[in-house]
The first five atom37 places (N, CA, C, CB, O) and aatype in JSON, in Angstrom:
{
  "aatype": [12, 2, 11, 16, 16, 11, 9, 19, 19, 0, 15, 10, 9, 10, 0, 10, 0, 0, 16, 7, 18, 0, 5, 0, 7, 2, 16, 15, 19, 7, 7, 14, 3, 3, 12, 18, 1, 7, 10, 1, 0, 9, 7, 0, 7, 10, 0, 10, 7, 10, 7, 0, 10, 7, 16, 7, 19, 0, 5, 0, 1, 9, 7, 15, 15, 10, 19, 7, 0, 19, 0, 6, 3, 14, 15, 11, 0, 7, 15, 10, 10, 10, 18, 13, 10, 9, 14, 6, 16, 10, 19, 9, 13, 7, 13, 10, 0, 10, 13, 9, 10, 2],
  "atom_mask": [
    [1, 1, 1, 1, 1],
    [1, 1, 1, 1, 1],
    [1, 1, 1, 1, 1],
    [1, 1, 1, 1, 1],
    [1, 1, 1, 1, 1],
    [1, 1, 1, 1, 1],
    [1, 1, 1, 1, 1],
    [1, 1, 1, 1, 1],
    [1, 1, 1, 1, 1],
    [1, 1, 1, 1, 1],
    [1, 1, 1, 1, 1],
    [1, 1, 1, 1, 1],
    [1, 1, 1, 1, 1],
    [1, 1, 1, 1, 1],
    [1, 1, 1, 1, 1],
    [1, 1, 1, 1, 1],
    [1, 1, 1, 1, 1],
    [1, 1, 1, 1, 1],
    [1, 1, 1, 1, 1],
    [1, 1, 1, 0, 1],
    [1, 1, 1, 1, 1],
    [1, 1, 1, 1, 1],
    [1, 1, 1, 1, 1],
    [1, 1, 1, 1, 1],
    [1, 1, 1, 0, 1],
    [1, 1, 1, 1, 1],
    [1, 1, 1, 1, 1],
    [1, 1, 1, 1, 1],
    [1, 1, 1, 1, 1],
    [1, 1, 1, 0, 1],
    [1, 1, 1, 0, 1],
    [1, 1, 1, 1, 1],
    [1, 1, 1, 1, 1],
    [1, 1, 1, 1, 1],
    [1, 1, 1, 1, 1],
    [1, 1, 1, 1, 1],
    [1, 1, 1, 1, 1],
    [1, 1, 1, 0, 1],
    [1, 1, 1, 1, 1],
    [1, 1, 1, 1, 1],
    [1, 1, 1, 1, 1],
    [1, 1, 1, 1, 1],
    [1, 1, 1, 0, 1],
    [1, 1, 1, 1, 1],
    [1, 1, 1, 0, 1],
    [1, 1, 1, 1, 1],
    [1, 1, 1, 1, 1],
    [1, 1, 1, 1, 1],
    [1, 1, 1, 0, 1],
    [1, 1, 1, 1, 1],
    [1, 1, 1, 0, 1],
    [1, 1, 1, 1, 1],
    [1, 1, 1, 1, 1],
    [1, 1, 1, 0, 1],
    [1, 1, 1, 1, 1],
    [1, 1, 1, 0, 1],
    [1, 1, 1, 1, 1],
    [1, 1, 1, 1, 1],
    [1, 1, 1, 1, 1],
    [1, 1, 1, 1, 1],
    [1, 1, 1, 1, 1],
    [1, 1, 1, 1, 1],
    [1, 1, 1, 0, 1],
    [1, 1, 1, 1, 1],
    [1, 1, 1, 1, 1],
    [1, 1, 1, 1, 1],
    [1, 1, 1, 1, 1],
    [1, 1, 1, 0, 1],
    [1, 1, 1, 1, 1],
    [1, 1, 1, 1, 1],
    [1, 1, 1, 1, 1],
    [1, 1, 1, 1, 1],
    [1, 1, 1, 1, 1],
    [1, 1, 1, 1, 1],
    [1, 1, 1, 1, 1],
    [1, 1, 1, 1, 1],
    [1, 1, 1, 1, 1],
    [1, 1, 1, 0, 1],
    [1, 1, 1, 1, 1],
    [1, 1, 1, 1, 1],
    [1, 1, 1, 1, 1],
    [1, 1, 1, 1, 1],
    [1, 1, 1, 1, 1],
    [1, 1, 1, 1, 1],
    [1, 1, 1, 1, 1],
    [1, 1, 1, 1, 1],
    [1, 1, 1, 1, 1],
    [1, 1, 1, 1, 1],
    [1, 1, 1, 1, 1],
    [1, 1, 1, 1, 1],
    [1, 1, 1, 1, 1],
    [1, 1, 1, 1, 1],
    [1, 1, 1, 1, 1],
    [1, 1, 1, 0, 1],
    [1, 1, 1, 1, 1],
    [1, 1, 1, 1, 1],
    [1, 1, 1, 1, 1],
    [1, 1, 1, 1, 1],
    [1, 1, 1, 1, 1],
    [1, 1, 1, 1, 1],
    [1, 1, 1, 1, 1],
    [1, 1, 1, 1, 1]
  ],
  "atom_positions": [
    [[-16.59, 9.77, 4.71], [-17.06, 9.11, 3.53], [-18.22, 8.19, 3.89], [-15.94, 8.32, 2.85], [-18.13, 7.38, 4.81]],
    [[-19.28, 8.34, 3.15], [-20.41, 7.45, 3.4], [-20.23, 6.15, 2.63], [-21.74, 8.15, 3.02], [-19.27, 5.98, 1.88]],
    [[-21.16, 5.26, 2.81], [-21.05, 3.92, 2.25], [-21.08, 3.95, 0.72], [-22.18, 3.03, 2.77], [-20.34, 3.2, 0.07]],
    [[-21.9, 4.8, 0.14], [-22.0, 4.88, -1.32], [-20.69, 5.36, -1.93], [-23.14, 5.82, -1.72], [-20.26, 4.83, -2.96]],
    [[-20.06, 6.35, -1.33], [-18.8, 6.85, -1.83], [-17.72, 5.79, -1.78], [-18.36, 8.07, -1.04], [-16.93, 5.66, -2.71]],
    [[-17.69, 5.02, -0.71], [-16.7, 3.95, -0.59], [-16.9, 2.89, -1.66], [-16.77, 3.32, 0.8], [-15.93, 2.36, -2.21]],
    [[-18.15, 2.57, -1.95], [-18.45, 1.57, -2.98], [-18.02, 2.08, -4.35], [-19.95, 1.22, -2.97], [-17.46, 1.32, -5.15]],
    [[-18.28, 3.35, -4.63], [-17.91, 3.91, -5.93], [-16.4, 3.93, -6.09], [-18.48, 5.33, -6.09], [-15.88, 3.59, -7.15]],
    [[-15.68, 4.33, -5.05], [-14.22, 4.37, -5.11], [-13.65, 2.97, -5.29], [-13.64, 5.02, -3.83], [-12.74, 2.77, -6.09]],
    [[-14.17, 1.99, -4.55], [-13.69, 0.61, -4.68], [-13.98, 0.07, -6.07], [-14.34, -0.28, -3.62], [-13.14, -0.63, -6.63]],
    [[-15.14, 0.38, -6.65], [-15.47, -0.07, -8.0], [-14.53, 0.54, -9.02], [-16.92, 0.28, -8.34], [-14.08, -0.14, -9.94]],
    [[-14.23, 1.82, -8.86], [-13.33, 2.49, -9.78], [-11.93, 1.89, -9.72], [-13.27, 3.97, -9.47], [-11.31, 1.67, -10.76]],
    [[-11.45, 1.62, -8.53], [-10.12, 1.02, -8.38], [-10.08, -0.36, -8.99], [-9.72, 0.95, -6.9], [-9.12, -0.71, -9.69]],
    [[-11.11, -1.16, -8.75], [-11.14, -2.5, -9.33], [-11.27, -2.46, -10.84], [-12.27, -3.3, -8.73], [-10.69, -3.3, -11.54]],
    [[-12.02, -1.5, -11.37], [-12.15, -1.38, -12.82], [-10.82, -0.99, -13.45], [-13.23, -0.36, -13.18], [-10.46, -1.49, -14.52]],
    [[-10.09, -0.09, -12.8], [-8.79, 0.3, -13.32], [-7.79, -0.85, -13.23], [-8.26, 1.51, -12.58], [-6.96, -1.02, -14.13]],
    [[-7.86, -1.62, -12.16], [-6.95, -2.75, -12.02], [-7.24, -3.81, -13.07], [-7.06, -3.35, -10.61], [-6.33, -4.49, -13.54]],
    [[-8.5, -3.96, -13.44], [-8.86, -4.96, -14.45], [-8.33, -4.58, -15.82], [-10.37, -5.13, -14.51], [-8.09, -5.47, -16.64]],
    [[-8.14, -3.29, -16.09], [-7.61, -2.9, -17.39], [-6.17, -3.34, -17.55], [-7.72, -1.4, -17.59], [-5.7, -3.5, -18.68]],
    [[-5.46, -3.52, -16.47], [-4.1, -4.02, -16.55], [-4.03, -5.45, -17.02], [0.0, 0.0, 0.0], [-3.02, -5.87, -17.59]],
    [[-5.08, -6.22, -16.8], [-5.12, -7.6, -17.23], [-5.71, -7.76, -18.63], [-5.91, -8.42, -16.25], [-5.73, -8.87, -19.16]],
    [[-6.17, -6.69, -19.22], [-6.84, -6.77, -20.52], [-5.84, -6.67, -21.66], [-7.88, -5.67, -20.64], [-6.12, -6.03, -22.68]],
    [[-4.69, -7.3, -21.51], [-3.67, -7.29, -22.54], [-3.7, -8.61, -23.29], [-2.28, -7.04, -21.94], [-4.32, -9.58, -22.86]],
    [[-3.03, -8.62, -24.41], [-2.91, -9.87, -25.16], [-2.04, -10.84, -24.36], [-2.31, -9.62, -26.57], [-1.07, -10.43, -23.72]],
    [[-2.38, -12.11, -24.4], [-1.65, -13.1, -23.64], [-0.43, -13.64, -24.33], [0.0, 0.0, 0.0], [0.15, -14.62, -23.86]],
    [[-0.02, -13.04, -25.44], [1.13, -13.53, -26.19], [2.41, -13.06, -25.52], [1.07, -13.05, -27.65], [2.77, -11.89, -25.62]],
    [[3.09, -13.95, -24.84], [4.31, -13.57, -24.13], [5.54, -13.8, -24.97], [4.42, -14.34, -22.83], [6.65, -13.49, -24.53]],
    [[5.4, -14.34, -26.18], [6.57, -14.61, -27.0], [7.09, -13.35, -27.69], [6.24, -15.66, -28.04], [8.22, -13.34, -28.17]],
    [[6.28, -12.28, -27.75], [6.7, -11.07, -28.44], [7.73, -10.32, -27.61], [5.5, -10.18, -28.73], [8.82, -10.03, -28.1]],
    [[7.4, -10.0, -26.39], [8.31, -9.19, -25.6], [8.77, -9.89, -24.34], [0.0, 0.0, 0.0], [9.51, -9.29, -23.55]],
    [[8.39, -11.08, -24.13], [8.78, -11.8, -22.92], [7.76, -11.62, -21.82], [0.0, 0.0, 0.0], [6.79, -10.88, -21.98]],
    [[7.96, -12.29, -20.72], [6.98, -12.22, -19.63], [6.95, -10.87, -18.93], [7.28, -13.29, -18.6], [5.99, -10.56, -18.22]],
    [[7.98, -10.05, -19.14], [8.0, -8.74, -18.48], [6.97, -7.8, -19.08], [9.39, -8.12, -18.58], [6.46, -6.93, -18.38]],
    [[6.66, -7.96, -20.36], [5.67, -7.1, -21.01], [4.25, -7.39, -20.53], [5.74, -7.27, -22.51], [3.36, -6.56, -20.7]],
    [[4.04, -8.55, -19.95], [2.71, -8.94, -19.53], [2.19, -8.04, -18.4], [2.73, -10.4, -19.08], [0.97, -7.87, -18.26]],
    [[3.08, -7.48, -17.6], [2.67, -6.67, -16.45], [2.9, -5.18, -16.67], [3.41, -7.12, -15.22], [2.94, -4.42, -15.7]],
    [[3.06, -4.75, -17.9], [3.33, -3.34, -18.18], [2.16, -2.45, -17.75], [3.62, -3.15, -19.67], [2.37, -1.36, -17.22]],
    [[0.93, -2.9, -17.97], [-0.24, -2.11, -17.59], [-0.36, -1.95, -16.08], [0.0, 0.0, 0.0], [-0.69, -0.87, -15.59]],
    [[-0.1, -3.03, -15.35], [-0.17, -2.94, -13.89], [0.94, -2.05, -13.33], [-0.07, -4.34, -13.27], [0.72, -1.33, -12.35]],
    [[2.12, -2.09, -13.95], [3.19, -1.19, -13.5], [2.81, 0.26, -13.76], [4.52, -1.53, -14.22], [3.12, 1.13, -12.94]],
    [[2.16, 0.53, -14.88], [1.73, 1.9, -15.18], [0.68, 2.38, -14.19], [1.19, 1.99, -16.61], [0.71, 3.53, -13.74]],
    [[-0.25, 1.5, -13.84], [-1.27, 1.87, -12.84], [-0.61, 2.12, -11.49], [-2.34, 0.76, -12.72], [-0.95, 3.07, -10.8]],
    [[0.34, 1.26, -11.11], [1.04, 1.44, -9.84], [1.84, 2.73, -9.8], [0.0, 0.0, 0.0], [1.86, 3.42, -8.78]],
    [[2.5, 3.06, -10.92], [3.27, 4.3, -10.97], [2.35, 5.51, -10.89], [4.1, 4.35, -12.26], [2.67, 6.49, -10.22]],
    [[1.21, 5.44, -11.57], [0.26, 6.55, -11.5], [-0.33, 6.73, -10.11], [0.0, 0.0, 0.0], [-0.5, 7.86, -9.64]],
    [[-0.64, 5.62, -9.46], [-1.16, 5.7, -8.09], [-0.1, 6.24, -7.13], [-1.65, 4.33, -7.62], [-0.42, 7.01, -6.23]],
    [[1.16, 5.83, -7.31], [2.22, 6.31, -6.43], [2.37, 7.82, -6.53], [3.56, 5.62, -6.77], [2.48, 8.51, -5.52]],
    [[2.38, 8.32, -7.75], [2.53, 9.76, -7.93], [1.26, 10.52, -7.53], [2.89, 10.08, -9.38], [1.34, 11.55, -6.86]],
    [[0.11, 10.01, -7.93], [-1.15, 10.7, -7.64], [-1.48, 10.75, -6.16], [0.0, 0.0, 0.0], [-1.87, 11.8, -5.64]],
    [[-1.32, 9.62, -5.47], [-1.62, 9.6, -4.04], [-0.59, 10.38, -3.24], [-1.7, 8.16, -3.53], [-0.91, 10.99, -2.22]],
    [[0.67, 10.36, -3.7], [1.69, 11.18, -3.04], [1.38, 12.66, -3.16], [0.0, 0.0, 0.0], [1.54, 13.42, -2.2]],
    [[0.94, 13.08, -4.34], [0.58, 14.49, -4.55], [-0.67, 14.87, -3.76], [0.37, 14.77, -6.04], [-0.77, 15.97, -3.23]],
    [[-1.63, 13.94, -3.69], [-2.84, 14.2, -2.91], [-2.52, 14.35, -1.43], [-3.87, 13.07, -3.12], [-3.03, 15.25, -0.76]],
    [[-1.68, 13.48, -0.92], [-1.26, 13.57, 0.49], [-0.5, 14.85, 0.78], [0.0, 0.0, 0.0], [-0.67, 15.45, 1.83]],
    [[0.34, 15.26, -0.17], [1.07, 16.51, -0.01], [0.13, 17.7, 0.03], [2.08, 16.68, -1.13], [0.31, 18.61, 0.83]],
    [[-0.87, 17.68, -0.82], [-1.84, 18.78, -0.85], [-2.61, 18.9, 0.46], [0.0, 0.0, 0.0], [-2.82, 20.01, 0.95]],
    [[-3.02, 17.76, 1.01], [-3.75, 17.78, 2.29], [-2.84, 18.29, 3.41], [-4.28, 16.36, 2.63], [-3.26, 19.11, 4.22]],
    [[-1.61, 17.8, 3.44], [-0.68, 18.21, 4.5], [-0.34, 19.69, 4.39], [0.6, 17.38, 4.44], [-0.33, 20.4, 5.4]],
    [[-0.07, 20.16, 3.18], [0.31, 21.56, 3.03], [-0.87, 22.5, 3.27], [0.88, 21.79, 1.65], [-0.66, 23.65, 3.65]],
    [[-2.07, 22.05, 3.05], [-3.22, 22.9, 3.35], [-3.33, 23.15, 4.85], [-4.52, 22.25, 2.83], [-3.58, 24.28, 5.28]],
    [[-3.14, 22.1, 5.62], [-3.23, 22.26, 7.08], [-2.03, 23.02, 7.64], [-3.35, 20.9, 7.76], [-2.17, 23.88, 8.51]],
    [[-0.85, 22.69, 7.13], [0.35, 23.37, 7.62], [0.35, 24.83, 7.19], [1.63, 22.67, 7.11], [0.75, 25.71, 7.96]],
    [[-0.11, 25.1, 5.98], [-0.1, 26.47, 5.47], [-0.98, 27.4, 6.27], [0.0, 0.0, 0.0], [-0.61, 28.55, 6.52]],
    [[-2.15, 26.92, 6.66], [-3.02, 27.8, 7.45], [-2.42, 28.09, 8.83], [-4.42, 27.16, 7.6], [-2.55, 29.19, 9.35]],
    [[-1.77, 27.09, 9.39], [-1.1, 27.31, 10.68], [0.1, 28.24, 10.53], [-0.66, 25.98, 11.3], [0.38, 29.05, 11.41]],
    [[0.8, 28.1, 9.4], [1.97, 28.93, 9.15], [1.59, 30.4, 9.03], [2.68, 28.47, 7.87], [2.28, 31.27, 9.56]],
    [[0.5, 30.67, 8.35], [0.06, 32.07, 8.19], [-0.29, 32.67, 9.54], [-1.15, 32.15, 7.24], [0.04, 33.82, 9.82]],
    [[-0.96, 31.89, 10.39], [-1.3, 32.39, 11.72], [-0.08, 32.65, 12.59], [0.0, 0.0, 0.0], [-0.02, 33.64, 13.31]],
    [[0.92, 31.75, 12.51], [2.13, 31.92, 13.32], [2.96, 33.1, 12.82], [2.97, 30.64, 13.28], [3.53, 33.83, 13.63]],
    [[3.04, 33.28, 11.51], [3.81, 34.41, 10.97], [3.1, 35.73, 11.26], [4.03, 34.24, 9.45], [3.76, 36.75, 11.42]],
    [[1.77, 35.72, 11.33], [1.05, 36.95, 11.67], [1.36, 37.39, 13.1], [-0.47, 36.75, 11.49], [1.39, 38.58, 13.39]],
    [[1.6, 36.42, 13.98], [1.93, 36.77, 15.36], [3.39, 37.19, 15.51], [1.65, 35.59, 16.27], [3.68, 38.14, 16.24]],
    [[4.31, 36.49, 14.82], [5.74, 36.79, 14.94], [6.41, 36.65, 13.57], [6.42, 35.85, 15.98], [6.79, 35.54, 13.19]],
    [[6.55, 37.74, 12.82], [7.1, 37.66, 11.46], [8.57, 37.24, 11.41], [6.96, 39.0, 10.8], [9.05, 36.85, 10.34]],
    [[9.28, 37.29, 12.51], [10.7, 36.92, 12.49], [10.9, 35.41, 12.34], [11.39, 37.4, 13.77], [12.0, 34.97, 12.0]],
    [[9.88, 34.62, 12.58], [9.99, 33.17, 12.47], [9.58, 32.63, 11.1], [9.16, 32.52, 13.54], [9.46, 31.42, 10.94]],
    [[9.36, 33.49, 10.14], [8.84, 33.07, 8.84], [9.8, 32.12, 8.13], [8.57, 34.27, 7.96], [9.35, 31.14, 7.52]],
    [[11.09, 32.38, 8.18], [12.06, 31.54, 7.49], [12.14, 30.13, 8.04], [0.0, 0.0, 0.0], [12.19, 29.16, 7.28]],
    [[12.14, 30.01, 9.36], [12.23, 28.67, 9.96], [10.91, 27.9, 9.83], [12.62, 28.78, 11.44], [10.92, 26.68, 9.71]],
    [[9.8, 28.61, 9.84], [8.51, 27.94, 9.69], [8.25, 27.51, 8.25], [7.39, 28.85, 10.16], [7.49, 26.58, 8.0]],
    [[8.88, 28.2, 7.3], [8.71, 27.83, 5.9], [9.27, 26.44, 5.63], [9.38, 28.85, 4.99], [8.79, 25.74, 4.74]],
    [[10.28, 26.04, 6.38], [10.85, 24.7, 6.24], [9.81, 23.63, 6.54], [12.06, 24.54, 7.17], [9.76, 22.61, 5.86]],
    [[8.99, 23.85, 7.54], [7.95, 22.88, 7.88], [6.87, 22.8, 6.79], [7.31, 23.25, 9.22], [6.21, 21.77, 6.64]],
    [[6.71, 23.87, 6.06], [5.76, 23.86, 4.95], [6.29, 23.05, 3.77], [5.44, 25.3, 4.51], [5.51, 22.48, 3.01]],
    [[7.6, 23.01, 3.61], [8.2, 22.34, 2.47], [8.49, 20.86, 2.71], [9.48, 23.03, 2.09], [8.73, 20.13, 1.75]],
    [[8.48, 20.39, 3.93], [8.79, 18.99, 4.24], [7.83, 18.0, 3.56], [8.75, 18.78, 5.75], [8.31, 16.99, 3.05]],
    [[6.53, 18.23, 3.53], [5.65, 17.26, 2.85], [5.91, 17.12, 1.36], [4.22, 17.65, 3.06], [5.46, 16.16, 0.74]],
    [[6.62, 18.07, 0.76], [6.93, 17.99, -0.67], [7.77, 16.75, -0.98], [7.67, 19.25, -1.11], [7.82, 16.33, -2.14]],
    [[8.42, 16.17, 0.03], [9.21, 14.96, -0.22], [8.32, 13.79, -0.64], [10.02, 14.59, 1.03], [8.8, 12.86, -1.29]],
    [[7.04, 13.81, -0.27], [6.13, 12.75, -0.72], [6.0, 12.73, -2.24], [4.75, 12.94, -0.08], [5.95, 11.66, -2.84]],
    [[5.96, 13.89, -2.85], [5.87, 13.95, -4.31], [7.19, 13.5, -4.92], [5.52, 15.37, -4.78], [7.19, 12.84, -5.97]],
    [[8.31, 13.83, -4.29], [9.6, 13.39, -4.8], [9.69, 11.87, -4.75], [10.75, 14.02, -4.0], [10.2, 11.25, -5.68]],
    [[9.2, 11.26, -3.67], [9.2, 9.8, -3.58], [8.24, 9.2, -4.61], [8.81, 9.34, -2.17], [8.51, 8.12, -5.13]],
    [[7.13, 9.88, -4.91], [6.22, 9.42, -5.94], [6.88, 9.44, -7.31], [0.0, 0.0, 0.0], [6.71, 8.51, -8.1]],
    [[7.66, 10.51, -7.6], [8.4, 10.55, -8.86], [9.45, 9.44, -8.91], [9.08, 11.91, -9.03], [9.67, 8.84, -9.96]],
    [[10.09, 9.18, -7.79], [11.08, 8.11, -7.74], [10.43, 6.76, -8.05], [11.76, 8.07, -6.36], [10.98, 5.98, -8.82]],
    [[9.29, 6.49, -7.46], [8.57, 5.25, -7.74], [8.12, 5.21, -9.19], [7.36, 5.1, -6.8], [8.12, 4.15, -9.81]],
    [[7.73, 6.35, -9.73], [7.31, 6.41, -11.13], [8.44, 5.98, -12.06], [6.85, 7.83, -11.49], [8.22, 5.21, -13.0]],
    [[9.64, 6.47, -11.8], [10.76, 6.12, -12.67], [11.27, 4.71, -12.42], [11.88, 7.12, -12.49], [11.77, 4.06, -13.34]],
    [[11.16, 4.23, -11.21], [11.59, 2.85, -10.92], [10.64, 1.85, -11.58], [11.64, 2.6, -9.4], [11.09, 0.84, -12.13]],
    [[9.34, 2.12, -11.54], [8.38, 1.18, -12.09], [8.34, 1.2, -13.61], [7.01, 1.47, -11.54], [7.93, 0.22, -14.23]],
    [[8.74, 2.29, -14.23], [8.73, 2.36, -15.7], [10.07, 2.19, -16.24], [8.15, 3.64, -16.2], [10.26, 2.21, -17.46]]
  ]
}
């Protein structure tokens, strides 16, 4: 990532974080817990989105290695498939965080 890309990503993250604070300041309607509803939604979205992104990167690298290993020895396909499915737990943890935060 070059410097411009990093600046754009940081600006986008800060702009999204600022939308969580753009709520009405009236805490008498729903209590103080409603004041942070936007930030919890952003956190839940980031947990699921970044978990899925990490899973995609991991499975891309593991999948290409898996195809090469199975091409050499097809009898190991079942045991190697387990290694392809392990990163999927990141998405499951992202869903767990999504439901805990909401």
